[in-house]
C-alpha positions as CSV (number, residue, x, y, z in Angstrom):
1,M,18.9,0.7,0.0
2,F,16.2,3.2,1.0
3,E,16.5,6.9,0.4
4,H,13.5,7.9,2.6
5,S,12.0,6.3,5.7
6,L,8.6,6.3,4.0
7,E,10.1,4.3,1.2
8,E,11.3,1.7,3.7
9,R,7.9,1.6,5.4
10,C,6.2,1.0,2.0
11,H,8.7,-1.8,1.3
12,E,8.0,-3.5,4.6
13,F,4.2,-3.1,4.1
14,A,4.4,-4.8,0.7
15,K,6.5,-7.7,2.2
16,R,4.0,-8.1,5.1
17,V,1.1,-8.1,2.7
18,R,2.8,-10.9,0.7
19,K,3.3,-12.9,3.8
20,F,-0.3,-12.4,4.8
21,C,-1.4,-13.5,1.3
22,R,0.7,-16.6,1.4
23,S,-0.9,-17.5,4.8
24,S,-4.4,-17.0,3.5
25,K,-6.7,-19.9,2.3
26,M,-7.2,-19.8,-1.4
27,D,-10.6,-20.0,-2.9
28,V,-11.8,-18.3,-6.1
29,A,-12.7,-15.0,-4.5
30,N,-9.5,-14.8,-2.3
31,F,-7.4,-15.7,-5.3
32,E,-8.7,-12.7,-7.3
33,D,-8.6,-10.3,-4.4
34,I,-5.1,-11.3,-3.4
35,K,-3.8,-10.8,-6.9
36,Q,-5.1,-7.2,-6.7
37,L,-3.9,-6.7,-3.2
38,V,-0.3,-7.8,-4.1
39,R,-0.2,-5.5,-7.1
40,A,-1.6,-2.5,-5.1
41,S,0.7,-3.0,-2.1
42,G,3.8,-3.2,-4.3
43,S,2.7,-0.2,-6.4
44,V,2.7,2.1,-3.4
45,R,6.5,2.0,-3.1
46,A,7.1,1.7,-6.9
47,N,5.3,5.0,-7.4
48,Y,7.0,6.6,-4.4
49,I,10.4,5.8,-5.9
50,E,9.3,7.3,-9.2
51,A,8.0,10.4,-7.4
52,N,11.4,11.0,-5.9
53,E,13.2,10.8,-9.3
54,N,12.9,14.6,-9.6
55,V,11.3,14.6,-13.1
56,G,9.3,17.7,-12.3
57,K,6.9,19.1,-9.8
58,E,3.8,18.0,-11.7
59,D,5.1,14.4,-12.0
60,L,5.9,14.4,-8.3
61,K,2.3,15.5,-7.4
62,Y,0.9,13.0,-9.8
63,R,2.9,10.1,-8.4
64,I,2.1,11.0,-4.8
65,K,-1.6,10.9,-5.8
66,I,-1.1,7.5,-7.3
67,C,0.7,6.3,-4.1
68,R,-2.3,7.5,-2.1
69,K,-4.7,5.7,-4.5
70,E,-2.7,2.5,-4.3
71,A,-2.7,2.7,-0.4
72,K,-6.5,3.1,-0.5
73,E,-6.8,0.2,-2.9
74,S,-4.7,-2.0,-0.6
75,M,-7.1,-1.2,2.2
76,H,-10.0,-2.1,0.1
77,F,-8.6,-5.5,-1.0
78,L,-7.4,-6.2,2.6
79,G,-10.9,-5.9,3.7
80,L,-12.2,-8.3,1.0
81,V,-9.8,-11.1,1.7
82,E,-11.6,-13.8,3.7
83,T,-9.7,-15.1,6.7
84,F,-12.2,-17.8,7.5
85,G,-12.1,-17.0,11.2
86,N,-8.3,-17.3,11.6
87,K,-7.6,-14.9,14.5
88,G,-4.0,-14.5,13.6
89,L,-4.8,-13.5,10.0
90,E,-7.5,-11.2,11.2
91,N,-5.1,-9.4,13.6
92,E,-2.5,-9.1,10.9
93,R,-5.0,-7.7,8.5
94,T,-6.0,-5.1,11.0
95,I,-2.3,-4.1,11.4
96,L,-1.9,-3.9,7.6
97,I,-5.0,-1.8,7.2
98,D,-3.8,0.6,9.9
99,E,-0.4,0.8,8.1
100,A,-2.2,1.5,4.7
101,K,-4.2,4.2,6.4
102,S,-1.1,5.8,7.8
103,A,0.6,5.7,4.4
104,K,-2.5,7.3,2.8
105,K,-2.4,10.0,5.4
106,N,1.4,10.6,4.8
107,F,0.9,10.8,1.0
108,F,-2.1,13.2,1.5
109,N,0.1,15.4,3.7
110,H,2.9,15.2,1.1
111,A,0.5,16.2,-1.6
112,V,-0.8,19.2,0.4
113,E,2.7,20.4,1.0
114,H,3.4,20.4,-2.7
115,R,0.0,21.8,-3.7
116,S,1.1,25.4,-3.1
117,E,4.3,25.0,-5.2
C-alpha cells in the first residue's frame, strides 16, 4: 500500500489525528479548529503522494514545500484544540505535535536535497 516509509508515517499521523479529534470535546472553537486540523493532517500525505508521481523536478519541489506547510499547519491547529484538562488528550497532542515536527524536518531535508538539482 505504501511506496515510502515517510508516506506510511504520514498516513498513520492522519489516522491518529482523526482519533484525537473524535475524542475531543466539541465546542464552537474546537469544531472549527478540528476541521482545519483534519484537512491539514490528511493533506500532508496527499501532497507527498503527488510529489512522488514524477511529474517533474519543479513539481516535486513544490509538493514537498506544500507537505512541509501542511505539517506546520497541523502543528498550529493541534496547539489550538482545547483539551479541557484531559491528560490523555494532552499527552496524545504532544505526541502528534512531535510527529508533525519530525515530518516538517523530513520534508525540509528532502527539499534541501533537491534544491541543488
